[in-house]
N, C-alpha and C positions, 0 to 999 in steps of 0.2 A: 240324420243317421248316415247319410252318404259321406258327409265330411268326416265323421268319426271313423268310418271304415278307411277312407283315404289316408287319414293320419296314422292309423294302425299299420297299414301297408307300408307307408313311407318309413316308419320307425323300424319295421322288420327288415326292409331293404338296407337300411343303414347298418343293421347288425351283420348282414351278409357282407357288405363292403362299405365301410364308413367313408371311403374316399369318393364314392360314386353317389352324388346327391341328386336324386330324381325329384323334380318339382311336383308338388301336389297337383298342379294343373294338368300334368301329363299322366296322372293316374286316373284311369277311366273306371267309374263305378256306375252300373245301370240297374234299374229295377227289373227283376225277372218277370217275364210274361207268363211263364208256366210255374205254378207254385211248387211243383216237384223238384225244381232246381233251386229252391230257396226264395229269399226275398230280394237279395242284391247279388250282383255278379261283377267280377272284374277280369279283364283280359290282360292284366299287367304282365303276367309271366310270359305270355306269347309275344307281347310287344317288346319286352326287354330281355328275353333269354339270350340273345346274341351279345348283349353287353356283359353278361355274367358267364359266357361260354358254357351254358347249360341247356339241356333240353327243357322245353316249356313245362312239362309235368314235374320234372325234377326241381326246377326253380319254384314252381307253385308249392310243392311239398315243403321246401325250405322256408318260403314266405310264411306259410301257415304255422310252421313250427316256431317261428319267431314272433308271431302276433301275440301281444299281451292279452291276458284274460280280460274280458269285458262283460259286465253284468247284462248288457243289452243283446249280446250275441249268444245264442244257444248252441250253434253248431257251424263248422266250416268244412266244406268238402271240395275235392278236385273233381272236375267234370270234363269229359271230352278231351280235346288236345291240350288242355291246361287252364280252363276257366276255374276261377276260385269263387265258389258260391257260399254266401253267408245267409244263415237262418237266424232271424232275430226273435227275441222272446215275445210272448203274447202281449205283455204289458207295453213293450216298446212300440208295437204296432199302433197302439191307440194314442201315442203321444202327438201324432199329427193333428188329431181332432182338437186337443187342448191348445196346441200351437195356433191353429186357425182361429179358434174362438177368442184367444187372447190378442192375437195380432190384428184381426179383422181386416181392414182395408190395406194394411201393410204386409199381409201375408203374400209371399211370392216376390216381394221386392228384394233387391240386393244392391251391393255397392261396387260391383265390378267396374263400372265406368266412373268411379269417383275421381274428381279433379280433371276429367277429360271433357273438352268442349267439342261438340259436334254441330256442324252446319249442314242441314239437310234441305236441299232445294228440290222442289217438285211442282208439278202442274206446269207452271211457266208457259202456258199456252199464249200464242201471239194474240194481242188485243185487237184482232181483226173480226171477231165474232163471238157470240156467247159460247160457253163451255158446252160441249156435246157429250154424249154417253161414252165416247172414246176417251175423253179426258178423265172421266169419273173413276176409272180403275186406278190410274196413277195417283189421283187425289186421295182416294181411300187408302191405298197402299202406303203412300208417303206419310199420311197423318197417323195411321196405325203403327208404322215403324217408328215414328217419332215418340209415340206413347210407350212403345216397348223399350226403346233406348232409355227413356226417362225412368221407367220402372227398374231398369238395370243400373241406375245411378248416374247416367251420363247427363251432362248439362247440354240440353238440346235447343237449337234455334232453328225455326222454320222460316224459309225464305222463298219468295216468289220473284222470279226474274222477269221483268216486264220488257219485252222487245218492242219498245215504242220508237224505234228509229229503223230506217232501212226501207227497202223497196216495197215490201208488203204493206207497210203503213201508208206509203204514198198511194198505193193502189186502193187501199181502203178509203183514203181521203177523196180520191177521184171518183170512186163509186158513190160516195155520199154527195159529192158535188153534182153529179149527173142527176141523181134523184131529186136534189134540191131544185135544179132547173125544171124538172118535170112538175114539181109542185107549184112553181111560179107560172108555168105555161104547160097545160096538159097536152098541147099539140106537139110539144117537143118529143122526139123519138131518138133513142140512143142504141148503139150496138154495144152489148155487154160482154164481148169476148174478153176473157182474162180479168174480169172485174167481179166483185162480190155482189150476189143477187138476193140474199136473204131478206125477209121482211124487216129485220132489225135495221137494215140500211135505210128503209123508209122512215123508221122511227127516229134515227139520228138526223136525217135530212129535215124532218119536220121540226126537230129541236133547233137546228140551225136557222131554219126559216122563221120560227117564232121569235128567236132572239135577235136576228139580224135583218129580217125582211129581205130586201133585194141588194144588200151590201155586196154580195159576192157574185152578182149576176155578170155573166160573160156573154155578150151579144154574139149570136151566130155560133155558139159553142156546138150546137147540135149538127152543124154542117161540117165541122172539122173531121177529117179522116186521117188516121195515122196507122201505119202498118205495125209499128212497135209501140207498146204501152209506155216505154221510157220516153219516147219522143212526145207522146201525148202529155205526159206529166210535166215535162220541161216546158212545153207550150203553155200549159195552164199556169204554171208558176210565173212565167214571164209576163203574162197578161194581168193577173190579179196581184202579183208580187209574192215573193216567198213568205213575207210576213203574214199576209192574209191566208195563204195556203196553209201555213203552220197553225193559224188560228182555228181553221176548220179541222185540221189534223188533231190538235190538242183536245178540242171539244169531242171529236169522234172517239179518240182513245179513252178519254175520261168516261164517256157514256158506256162504252163496252166494259171498261175496267170496273165501274160501279156495278154493272150487271154481274160480272164474274165474282166480285166480292159477295154480293147478295146470294148467289148460287152456292158459293163455298160455305157461307154461314148456314144455309139450309142443310148442307152436308155435315154440319158440325165441325167445320174446319176454319180456324183463324190462323193467320200467319203473323210471325213476330216482325217481319219486315218485308217491304216491297221495293226491290232494287230496280231502278230505272236504267235501261240501256243508254238513254239519252244523257244521263249524268256522266258517263264515261267520255262523252264528246265535249261536255261543257267545262270540265276541269283538267283537261290535257292528259288524263289517264291513258287514253288510247295512244296519243303521240309518244308518251313516255315508254310505253310498251314497245312500240315500233322502233323507237330509237335504241332501246336496250337490245332487242333481238338483232337489229342490224349491226350494232357495234360489237356483238359477240358472235358474229359469223353464223347466225341462224337464218339469214335471208339472202336473197340475191335479186337482181333486176333482170327482167326478161320481157320482151314485147311491151315495153313501157309500163310494166306492172311490177309490184313488189311481191315476191314469192317467199313463203315459209318453207324451210327444208324439212318438211314433215316426213319424208321418206327416211330420214335419219332416226325418226322416232317410231318406225314400224308402219307408217302409212303406205298405201299402195302407190301414191304419187304426191308430188309437192303441191301446195295449195296457195292460192292468191290471197294476200292480205290487203293490198291496196290496188284497186283496178286502174286501168289506163286513164279513166276520167277522174282519178283521184278520190273516188268514193271508196269507203272501206267495205270489206265483206263482213258477213256474220262471224266468220272465224276470228277476225281481228278483234271485234268487241268481246267475243266469248273468251279470248285469251286474256284481255284486259280485265274482264269480270273475274276470272279465276285468280288472277294476280291480286285483285282486291280481296278475295276470300282469304288468300294466304296471309296478307298483311293484317287481317283481323284476328290472327293467331288462334285459329281453330286447330285442334289436334287431328281432327278427321273431317273431311268434306265428303258429303254423299250427294250425288246427282241421281235423280230418278228420271229417266228418259223413256220415250216410246221406243219400241223395238226397231222402228225404221231408222233410228239414229245409230245403229250398230257400227257403221263404217266411220262414224265421227269420233269414236272412242280413242283410237290410237293417237290422233293429232292433238286432242285436248289433253290427254294424259301426258303426252310428250312435252307440250308447252307448260303444263302444270309443274312437271318435275324440274324444268329449267329454272323456274322461279322459286319453287319450294325448297329445293336442295335438302330434302329429307325432314324439313320442319313440320310438314303436314302431309297426311295421306289422302289420296283421292280415290273414292270408290264410286263406280258408275253402275247403277242397276237398271236393267231394261224391263219394261212392262209391255207385254203383248196387248194388242188391240182386243177389245171385247166385242164379240158378235151379239147382236140383239135379236131376240126371237119373241114372237107372240105364239106360244105353243110350238107348232112345227114350222111356222112361217117366218123366214128371216126378214128382218127390217132393213131396207136398203138405206145407204148413207152416202151423201155427197156434200161436203162442206162448202165448196166454192159455189155450187148452184143454190145453196141454201136449203137443200132437201135433206134434213137430218132432224133427229129428236134431240132436243137440248137436255142437258143434265138436270136442269130445273124441272122440265116436264116429267122426266123419269122419277125424280124425287117426290114430286107431288102425286104421281100416280101410284108408285110402289111404297113410298115412305123411306125415311132416312135409314132406319135399322136394316131393312131387307137390302136396300141398295148397297150400303157399306159392307154388310156381311157377304153378299154374293160376289162383290168385287174382289174380296181378299180370300175367298174360300179355296182358291187354287193358287199354286205357285205362280209368282208374277211373270215369269218368263215362258209360261205355257199359255196356249190359246184357251180362251174360255167362251162359253156360250151363256148369255144372260137371258133366262126365260122370264119375261115379264109376268106371264100368267101364273107360273109357279111361285114367283116371289109374292104374289097377292093372295095365295091360297092360305086357308087356316086349317091345315091338317099336318100330319106327321111327315108328309113328303117335302114340306117346306122346312129346311133346317133351322131357320130363324124362329119360326113359330114353335117348332119342336123344343128348342132350347128355352125360349121364353116361357113356354107352358110348363116346363120342368120347374122353373123358378116359381111361377105362379102357384103350382101345386103345393110346393113346400110352404109358401106363405099361407095358402088355404088351410093346411093342416094346423099351423100355429093359431090361425083364427078360430078354428073349430075347438082347439084345446082350451082357448080362453073362454069361448062361449059355453063350454061344458065344465068350466071351473077346474080344469086339469092344469095344475101349476107345473111349469118347466123349471127344473133345478139341475144345473150341471153337476155331475159327480164323477170323478175319475174312476172310482171303484165300480160304478155301474157299467162302465165300458166293457168290462170283462164279459158281460152278457151278450156282446155282439159276436156271435159265433157262427151265424149263417154264412154260407158261401157268398151270397150276394153282398152281404155287409162287408166281408173281407175284401171283395173285389173293389168295392167303392173306396175303402180305406187305401188300397194300393193305388187307385187312380188319384186320390187326393195327394198322396206322397209325391207323385210325379209332377204336380203342378209347377213348383219352383224350377224344376229342370226344363219344363216346356217353355217357361217365360225366358229363361236364360238362352236356350237353344234358338228360340225364335228370333231373338235379338242378334245373337252371334252369327247366325246364318242369313239374316235378313229375310226371314220366312214367316210372316204373320199367319200364314195358312196352317202352320203347326198348332197354333192356338185355337183357331176355329175348329180344326179337327178334334182337338182335345175337348172343347165345349160340347160338341156333338156326342162324343163317346161318353162323357160324364152324364149328359142328359139321358142317354140311353140306359145307363146304369140306374139312374134315379127312377125313370119310368118303370123299368123292370122290377125294381125293388118295391115301388109303390103298388104295382099290380099284384104282387105276390104276397106281401106282408101287410098286416095292419100295424099302423104306427101308434095310434092312440089306444093302446091296450089298457086293461085295468091295473096291471102290475106297475106300480110307480117306477121301479128301478129299470125295467125293460123299456117302459115308455120314455123315460128320461135319456136312456142310452140311445134309443133310436132318434129321438128329437135332437140330441147332440150331433148325431151323425148327419142328419139331413140339414141341420143349421150350418154345419161346416160346408156341406155341398152348396147351399145357397150362397154362402159368403164367397166361395171360389167362383161361382157363376157371376156374382156381382163384380168381383175383382177383374175377371176376364172381360166382362162386358165393358168395363171402364176403359180397358186398353183397346178393344175393338171399336169402341165408340157407339155402342147401342145400349138401349135401356132394358132393364129387367123388371117387367111389370109385376105388381103384387096380385093383380086380378086380370083374368082374360075371359 
């Protein structure tokens, strides 16, 4: 109906001025929250009055005068400073139920993103330890956003960027190597400043020891003292050779990466590709990028290092690409990685980063635009950290010391459904508090339970109807009997679902959908508590069953996007 109204407004505007063609996409039509203002409303006269040199109310009157008669519209009025309110006929209001029952799982889908390819990169946590609860929010947000974009017709590819090269991976390897020596001789004692200390380091060290015994033993390693971890790493590489060091490194990264994949599967997340940072070093991609930037005057030499002119791109200062010791920085490989994204011909590239990467945006966007030249758009979305609580007590977190709750632990304690829902229930760039105890409760205070219970209640009603030999037969004529205020409120809520799906994707805000699910569940529970569904009158019963079946279908469609289940029994 909204599209019909948009078309009617557009035709009317062309009558006013045939040379001024306003796109349908620029005509806003919204569902009225207050029924006294009608069913749909448009602010087109206020938005466009300056184009026609008229006052908004005068333009609204002229638009209404030019709107063709439509059997589905009973009345059109001007309200306030120039809103145009549309009242639709009673029969038209019920069309949404038939549409939902016919389209089923396809209801709410659209083709806005048809023929557009999107690469969405998210999580991408360094493989230096298991995923913790802080990574969980970005994971749930990225996966839900991917599903939203697919629902809107985009061709979506999900990618995890594996930072398997660089200093942090060398520190991981050294951490494992020290634990490995302690397994060989428990009298060894090491200082663990700047190294990883979690229990998972012991697990990797034990794996190395099982497979290689004392192959990597370095005599007197525990007596070596270094002020800088870089010197310590260089010393170890020189003793056992870079090849053996890399052997431990590759085993350590694989161990952690396998654990990350396992955790993501528990979260209901699977990636289409895993892009290795190390691949950029193996096939000269990084050197090609450095050469291009240098030959096009985007770099300069200073203090025996190569600098990127990132201040030209809005950064607060220029950044090093190649250090004095000829090692590359993370920025260098990140630029090479984004060049690779561009070369894969995606129309849109979306990065989901933690909020602590805010200062990194301008330099990456600047570098991206150098290579993209308008062929692809880069959007960077920030996700705030999630604070974990057990009731009123905050759970402390320290990843380097190994004192943290892993995402896997949270998933096993709370469950996938509650974990995913809680993570995306607030706008991603806002701080959120995740209450473990609330997520585990089975009452209306828990939004996940509240929504799932609404679905289970509907399923229970249909089971009861079958047990009592009450046949359900959809009839469009019966829908006229849906006259209660609660029934009409539900119908209006069902009408808004396709818009919510569209807005959630356009704004990159999955929380709009979780809010919608809670509101629809509330309408369902209120209706259930006030009215009997399985009445003796066949027509009323079938009308009400049609209504709640449409609700059930919308809850199911929403849950598929969010990534949670809708149980039939609870």
